[in-house]
Backbone as a printed PyTorch tensor [residue, N CA C, xyz], in Angstrom:
tensor([[[ 11.3110,   6.4620, -15.4860],
         [ 11.1520,   7.3430, -14.3430],
         [  9.9110,   6.9210, -13.5540]],

        [[ 10.0750,   6.8360, -12.2530],
         [  8.9640,   6.4640, -11.3770],
         [  7.9750,   7.6140, -11.2590]],

        [[  6.6990,   7.2620, -11.2020],
         [  5.6520,   8.2490, -10.9700],
         [  5.3840,   8.3250,  -9.4830]],

        [[  4.9050,   9.4680,  -9.0520],
         [  4.5460,   9.6170,  -7.6520],
         [  3.0860,  10.0280,  -7.5490]],

        [[  2.5500,   9.8390,  -6.3680],
         [  1.1770,  10.2460,  -6.0730],
         [  1.1520,  10.7410,  -4.6360]],

        [[  0.2400,  11.6280,  -4.3530],
         [  0.0790,  12.1410,  -2.9970],
         [ -1.2620,  11.6540,  -2.4690]],

        [[ -1.2230,  11.0210,  -1.3090],
         [ -2.4220,  10.5490,  -0.6400],
         [ -2.5460,  11.2970,   0.6770]],

        [[ -3.7460,  11.6990,   1.0270],
         [ -3.9790,  12.4230,   2.2820],
         [ -4.6430,  11.5210,   3.2960]],

        [[ -4.1490,  11.5860,   4.5200],
         [ -4.7350,  10.8190,   5.6060],
         [ -5.8660,  11.5880,   6.2600]],

        [[ -6.5850,  10.9320,   7.1340],
         [ -7.6780,  11.5720,   7.8630],
         [ -7.1620,  12.7240,   8.7150]],

        [[ -5.9070,  12.6330,   9.1600],
         [ -5.2950,  13.6710,   9.9800],
         [ -5.0330,  14.9530,   9.2040]],

        [[ -5.0900,  14.8640,   7.8810],
         [ -4.7360,  16.0060,   7.0390],
         [ -3.3100,  15.9420,   6.5500]],

        [[ -2.5290,  15.0140,   7.0840],
         [ -1.1540,  14.8430,   6.6150],
         [ -1.1560,  14.2780,   5.2020]],

        [[ -0.2220,  14.7480,   4.3900],
         [ -0.0800,  14.2600,   3.0230],
         [  1.1520,  13.3670,   2.9490]],

        [[  1.0380,  12.2840,   2.1950],
         [  2.1220,  11.3250,   2.0560],
         [  2.4410,  11.1700,   0.5730]],

        [[  3.6780,  11.4640,   0.2060],
         [  4.1150,  11.3160,  -1.1800],
         [  4.5680,   9.8730,  -1.3600]],

        [[  3.9640,   9.1900,  -2.3000],
         [  4.2660,   7.7820,  -2.5430],
         [  4.8880,   7.6110,  -3.9250]],

        [[  5.5560,   6.4940,  -4.1030],
         [  6.1250,   6.1180,  -5.3930],
         [  5.3090,   4.9500,  -5.9250]],

        [[  4.9070,   5.0330,  -7.1950],
         [  4.0480,   4.0280,  -7.8150],
         [  4.8890,   2.9060,  -8.4360]],

        [[  4.4680,   1.6600,  -8.1500],
         [  5.0730,   0.4700,  -8.7460],
         [  3.9590,  -0.4140,  -9.2750]],

        [[  4.1740,  -1.0250, -10.4210],
         [  3.2580,  -2.0700, -10.8570],
         [  3.3940,  -3.2170,  -9.8720]],

        [[  2.2860,  -3.8540,  -9.5470],
         [  2.3260,  -4.9870,  -8.6370],
         [  3.1870,  -6.0810,  -9.2630]],

        [[  4.1770,  -6.5590,  -8.5280],
         [  5.0960,  -7.5740,  -9.0230],
         [  6.4080,  -7.0110,  -9.5350]],

        [[  6.4700,  -5.6970,  -9.7640],
         [  7.7220,  -5.0720, -10.2020],
         [  8.6590,  -4.9450,  -9.0080]],

        [[  9.9590,  -4.9650,  -9.2530],
         [ 10.9020,  -4.8520,  -8.1360],
         [ 10.7660,  -3.5140,  -7.4070]],

        [[ 10.6310,  -3.5860,  -6.1210],
         [ 10.5990,  -2.3990,  -5.2610],
         [ 11.8030,  -2.4820,  -4.3300]],

        [[ 12.2100,  -1.3740,  -3.7530],
         [ 13.3280,  -1.4270,  -2.8120],
         [ 13.0030,  -2.2970,  -1.5920]],

        [[ 14.0220,  -2.9080,  -1.0400],
         [ 13.8570,  -3.7550,   0.1470],
         [ 13.8720,  -2.8680,   1.3880]],

        [[ 12.8400,  -2.0440,   1.5150],
         [ 12.7150,  -1.0970,   2.6200],
         [ 11.3450,  -1.2370,   3.2740]],

        [[ 11.2280,  -0.8500,   4.5290],
         [  9.9130,  -0.7930,   5.1640],
         [  9.0580,   0.2570,   4.4540]],

        [[  7.7570,  -0.0100,   4.3760],
         [  6.8870,   0.9110,   3.6440],
         [  5.4470,   0.8140,   4.1150]],

        [[  4.6960,   1.8530,   3.7620],
         [  3.2430,   1.8360,   3.8530],
         [  2.7570,   1.7370,   2.4200]],

        [[  1.8180,   0.8580,   2.1800],
         [  1.3360,   0.5920,   0.8250],
         [ -0.1250,   0.9880,   0.6800]],

        [[ -0.4110,   1.7320,  -0.3790],
         [ -1.7830,   1.9550,  -0.8160],
         [ -1.9180,   1.1250,  -2.0930]],

        [[ -2.6580,   0.0340,  -2.0290],
         [ -2.8420,  -0.8450,  -3.1830],
         [ -4.0750,  -0.3990,  -3.9520]],

        [[ -3.9300,  -0.2560,  -5.2630],
         [ -5.0410,   0.2410,  -6.0740],
         [ -5.2250,  -0.6110,  -7.3200]],

        [[ -6.4060,  -0.5020,  -7.8680],
         [ -6.6740,  -1.0890,  -9.1760],
         [ -7.1940,   0.0210, -10.0730]],

        [[ -7.0400,  -0.1880, -11.3360],
         [ -7.5400,   0.8040, -12.2760],
         [ -6.4630,   1.6310, -12.9190]],

        [[ -5.2730,   1.5570, -12.3810],
         [ -4.1040,   2.1980, -12.9560],
         [ -4.3400,   3.4910, -13.7030]],

        [[ -4.3480,   3.4170, -15.0260],
         [ -4.4010,   4.6180, -15.8530],
         [ -5.7460,   5.3420, -15.7650]],

        [[ -6.7930,   4.6260, -15.4780],
         [ -8.1130,   5.2530, -15.3560],
         [ -8.3490,   5.7280, -13.9470]],

        [[ -9.5720,   5.6900, -13.5300],
         [ -9.9000,   6.0860, -12.1580],
         [ -9.4300,   5.0020, -11.1930]],

        [[ -8.6220,   5.3870, -10.2450],
         [ -8.0650,   4.4260,  -9.3030],
         [ -9.0430,   4.1200,  -8.1790]],

        [[ -9.0580,   2.8570,  -7.7890],
         [ -9.8780,   2.4280,  -6.6540],
         [ -8.9600,   1.7620,  -5.6400]],

        [[ -8.9840,   2.2430,  -4.4150],
         [ -8.1360,   1.6880,  -3.3690],
         [ -8.6760,   0.3320,  -2.9380]],

        [[ -7.8010,  -0.6530,  -2.9170],
         [ -8.1510,  -2.0080,  -2.5080],
         [ -7.7990,  -2.2240,  -1.0410]],

        [[ -6.6360,  -1.7190,  -0.6140],
         [ -6.1860,  -1.9240,   0.7620],
         [ -5.0700,  -0.9480,   1.0900]],

        [[ -4.8800,  -0.7510,   2.3820],
         [ -3.7520,   0.0240,   2.8880],
         [ -3.1100,  -0.8410,   3.9620]],

        [[ -1.7850,  -1.0380,   3.8740],
         [ -1.1220,  -1.8580,   4.8610],
         [  0.3320,  -1.4430,   5.0470]],

        [[  0.8950,  -1.8250,   6.1790],
         [  2.2970,  -1.5720,   6.4880],
         [  3.0670,  -2.8740,   6.2940]],

        [[  4.2570,  -2.7570,   5.6880],
         [  5.0930,  -3.9380,   5.4670],
         [  6.5190,  -3.6470,   5.9230]],

        [[  7.2240,  -4.7040,   6.3080],
         [  8.6060,  -4.5660,   6.7550],
         [  9.5920,  -4.5180,   5.5920]],

        [[  9.2520,  -5.1460,   4.4640],
         [ 10.1450,  -5.2270,   3.3160],
         [  9.2950,  -5.1960,   2.0460]],

        [[  9.2770,  -4.0640,   1.3590],
         [  8.4250,  -3.8990,   0.1760],
         [  8.8000,  -4.8800,  -0.9350]],

        [[ 10.0880,  -5.1350,  -1.1310],
         [ 10.4970,  -6.0620,  -2.2000],
         [  9.9470,  -7.4630,  -1.9520]],

        [[ 10.0790,  -7.9460,  -0.7180],
         [  9.5930,  -9.2840,  -0.3890],
         [  8.0670,  -9.3470,  -0.4370]],

        [[  7.4010,  -8.3020,   0.0190],
         [  5.9390,  -8.3050,   0.0900],
         [  5.2740,  -8.2340,  -1.2800]],

        [[  5.8320,  -7.4290,  -2.1830],
         [  5.1330,  -7.1650,  -3.4400],
         [  5.8220,  -7.7000,  -4.6760]],

        [[  6.9100,  -8.4360,  -4.4940],
         [  7.5590,  -9.0880,  -5.6280],
         [  6.7040, -10.2350,  -6.1400]],

        [[  7.2090, -10.9330,  -7.1030],
         [  6.4460, -12.0230,  -7.7390],
         [  5.9770, -13.0970,  -6.7650]],

        [[  6.7870, -13.3840,  -5.7520],
         [  6.4480, -14.4680,  -4.8300],
         [  5.9160, -14.0020,  -3.4850]],

        [[  5.7370, -12.7100,  -3.2900],
         [  5.2800, -12.1860,  -2.0110],
         [  3.8140, -12.4880,  -1.7640]],

        [[  3.5160, -13.0840,  -0.6210],
         [  2.1370, -13.4450,  -0.2890],
         [  1.2090, -12.2260,  -0.2400]],

        [[  1.6130, -11.1000,   0.3720],
         [  0.7110,  -9.9420,   0.3650],
         [  0.3990,  -9.4650,  -1.0500]],

        [[  1.4000,  -9.4520,  -1.9110],
         [  1.1830,  -9.0340,  -3.2980],
         [  0.2550,  -9.9690,  -4.0390]],

        [[  0.4070, -11.2730,  -3.8030],
         [ -0.4730, -12.2410,  -4.4490],
         [ -1.9140, -12.0710,  -3.9820]],

        [[ -2.1050, -11.8220,  -2.6820],
         [ -3.4520, -11.6060,  -2.1570],
         [ -4.0700, -10.3450,  -2.7670]],

        [[ -3.2740,  -9.2880,  -2.8960],
         [ -3.7830,  -8.0520,  -3.4980],
         [ -4.1240,  -8.2640,  -4.9660]],

        [[ -3.3170,  -9.0230,  -5.6880],
         [ -3.5880,  -9.3090,  -7.1000],
         [ -4.9070, -10.0590,  -7.2570]],

        [[ -5.1700, -11.0120,  -6.3630],
         [ -6.4450, -11.7470,  -6.4270],
         [ -7.6330, -10.8130,  -6.2380]],

        [[ -7.4080,  -9.7090,  -5.5400],
         [ -8.4840,  -8.7420,  -5.3070],
         [ -8.5460,  -7.6860,  -6.4080]],

        [[ -7.6880,  -7.7940,  -7.4040],
         [ -7.7460,  -6.8850,  -8.5410],
         [ -6.7480,  -5.7420,  -8.5170]],

        [[ -5.9100,  -5.6590,  -7.5060],
         [ -4.9060,  -4.5790,  -7.4660],
         [ -3.9110,  -4.7990,  -8.5940]],

        [[ -3.5450,  -3.7090,  -9.2610],
         [ -2.5360,  -3.8250, -10.2990],
         [ -1.3390,  -2.9020, -10.0620]],

        [[ -1.4180,  -2.0820,  -9.0250],
         [ -0.2740,  -1.2490,  -8.6720],
         [ -0.2780,  -0.9760,  -7.1810]],

        [[  0.9200,  -0.6690,  -6.6730],
         [  1.0730,  -0.3010,  -5.2680],
         [  1.7570,   1.0490,  -5.2070]],

        [[  1.2670,   1.8850,  -4.3130],
         [  1.8530,   3.2010,  -4.0750],
         [  2.5310,   3.1130,  -2.7190]],

        [[  3.8550,   3.2710,  -2.7050],
         [  4.6290,   3.0130,  -1.5030],
         [  5.2010,   4.2860,  -0.9010]],

        [[  4.9540,   4.4540,   0.3900],
         [  5.5850,   5.5050,   1.1870],
         [  6.6420,   4.8060,   2.0080]],

        [[  7.9090,   5.1100,   1.7090],
         [  9.0130,   4.4130,   2.3650],
         [  9.3260,   5.0340,   3.7090]],

        [[  9.6060,   4.1570,   4.6580],
         [  9.8360,   4.5810,   6.0300],
         [ 10.9470,   3.7360,   6.6180]],

        [[ 11.8970,   4.3810,   7.2140],
         [ 12.9550,   3.6350,   7.8920],
         [ 12.8330,   3.7850,   9.4000]],

        [[ 11.6630,   4.2260,   9.8440],
         [ 11.4140,   4.4150,  11.2740],
         [ 10.9160,   3.1520,  11.9410]],

        [[ 10.4140,   3.3270,  13.1420],
         [  9.8840,   2.2140,  13.9210],
         [  8.6190,   1.6550,  13.2730]],

        [[  8.3700,   0.3800,  13.4320],
         [  7.1710,  -0.2580,  12.8880],
         [  5.8880,   0.4390,  13.3380]],

        [[  5.7470,   0.8220,  14.6140],
         [  4.4960,   1.4840,  15.0080],
         [  4.2130,   2.7630,  14.2190]],

        [[  5.2490,   3.4570,  13.7560],
         [  5.0280,   4.6520,  12.9440],
         [  4.3630,   4.2650,  11.6340]],

        [[  4.8450,   3.2100,  10.9880],
         [  4.2350,   2.7490,   9.7330],
         [  2.7870,   2.3590,   9.9640]],

        [[  2.5290,   1.6620,  11.0510],
         [  1.1630,   1.2290,  11.3160],
         [  0.2370,   2.4210,  11.5710]],

        [[  0.7450,   3.4510,  12.2480],
         [ -0.0620,   4.6560,  12.4840],
         [ -0.3700,   5.3680,  11.1710]],

        [[  0.6000,   5.4470,  10.2890],
         [  0.3800,   6.0970,   8.9950],
         [ -0.5810,   5.2830,   8.1460]],

        [[ -0.4470,   3.9690,   8.1600],
         [ -1.3810,   3.1110,   7.4310],
         [ -2.8000,   3.3070,   7.9480]],

        [[ -2.9590,   3.3960,   9.2580],
         [ -4.2900,   3.6100,   9.8450],
         [ -4.8380,   4.9820,   9.4630]],

        [[ -3.9790,   5.9960,   9.4370],
         [ -4.3900,   7.3430,   9.0420],
         [ -4.8900,   7.3450,   7.5970]],

        [[ -4.1430,   6.7170,   6.7040],
         [ -4.5560,   6.6500,   5.3020],
         [ -5.8280,   5.8250,   5.1290]],

        [[ -5.9080,   4.6870,   5.8060],
         [ -7.0840,   3.8260,   5.6860],
         [ -8.3400,   4.5410,   6.1770]],

        [[ -8.2040,   5.3450,   7.2320],
         [ -9.3670,   6.0810,   7.7470],
         [ -9.8800,   7.0810,   6.7240]],

        [[ -8.9910,   7.6340,   5.9260],
         [ -9.3930,   8.6050,   4.9050],
         [ -9.8540,   7.9280,   3.6190]],

        [[ -9.2610,   6.7900,   3.2690],
         [ -9.5290,   6.1580,   1.9800],
         [-10.5580,   5.0430,   2.0530]],

        [[-10.7970,   4.4920,   3.2490],
         [-11.7320,   3.3740,   3.4210],
         [-13.1370,   3.8880,   3.6290]],

        [[-14.0750,   3.0780,   4.0090],
         [-13.8650,   1.6630,   4.3160],
         [-13.7130,   0.8400,   3.0430]],

        [[-13.0360,  -0.2730,   3.1910],
         [-12.8490,  -1.1760,   2.0780],
         [-13.8790,  -2.2760,   2.1990]],

        [[-14.5150,  -2.6090,   1.1100],
         [-15.4920,  -3.6960,   1.1340],
         [-14.7620,  -5.0040,   1.4060]],

        [[-15.3630,  -5.9030,   2.1860],
         [-14.6940,  -7.1690,   2.5220],
         [-14.2400,  -7.9490,   1.2940]],

        [[-14.9750,  -7.8580,   0.1920],
         [-14.5870,  -8.6280,  -0.9890],
         [-13.4700,  -7.9600,  -1.7890]],

        [[-13.0390,  -6.7660,  -1.3840],
         [-11.9610,  -6.1010,  -2.1210],
         [-10.7820,  -5.7480,  -1.2370]],

        [[-10.8320,  -6.0740,   0.0420],
         [ -9.7420,  -5.6700,   0.9450],
         [ -9.1450,  -6.8740,   1.6520]],

        [[ -8.0050,  -7.3760,   1.1630],
         [ -7.4200,  -8.5480,   1.7890],
         [ -6.6410,  -8.2630,   3.0610]],

        [[ -6.3610,  -6.9950,   3.3520],
         [ -5.5660,  -6.6880,   4.5390],
         [ -6.1370,  -5.4820,   5.2620]],

        [[ -6.2140,  -5.5700,   6.5670],
         [ -6.6760,  -4.4390,   7.3640],
         [ -5.5360,  -3.4540,   7.5580]],

        [[ -5.8600,  -2.2050,   7.7620],
         [ -4.8460,  -1.1610,   7.8610],
         [ -3.8870,  -1.3770,   9.0180]],

        [[ -4.3680,  -1.8790,  10.1330],
         [ -3.5020,  -2.0050,  11.3040],
         [ -2.7510,  -3.3260,  11.3460]],

        [[ -2.9780,  -4.1860,  10.3920],
         [ -2.3220,  -5.4750,  10.3950],
         [ -0.9320,  -5.3620,   9.7830]],

        [[  0.0610,  -5.7970,  10.5020],
         [  1.4200,  -5.7520,  10.0010],
         [  1.6990,  -7.0180,   9.2060]],

        [[  2.2200,  -6.8410,   8.0230],
         [  2.5440,  -7.9820,   7.1690],
         [  4.0520,  -8.0450,   7.0540]],

        [[  4.6240,  -9.1720,   7.4030],
         [  6.0870,  -9.3260,   7.3400],
         [  6.5250,  -9.6680,   5.9440]]])
């Protein structure tokens, strides 16, 4: 059974996400990702980003997932969205504003950067 987590944006909106281990199969859907390290203990956010295809981005061969792994992320919390890309980017920016700033040595992706 998948675990979920709720993350709040700076706007006050809450986003229910589904937790995946980094590299585990995720649905091939557009998503907003909160990448974290620390899993079972205290979680530390590494990055927040919007992606067009979660399976391609965070699977074993996905470049965004590999970059996050190099920064120590071990899980991704995904909010799935089938809306327009700008909506995902706005939500990613909302979450990043509440959860950041991310230190340059721990954040491989900026919140507003779209990763294909």
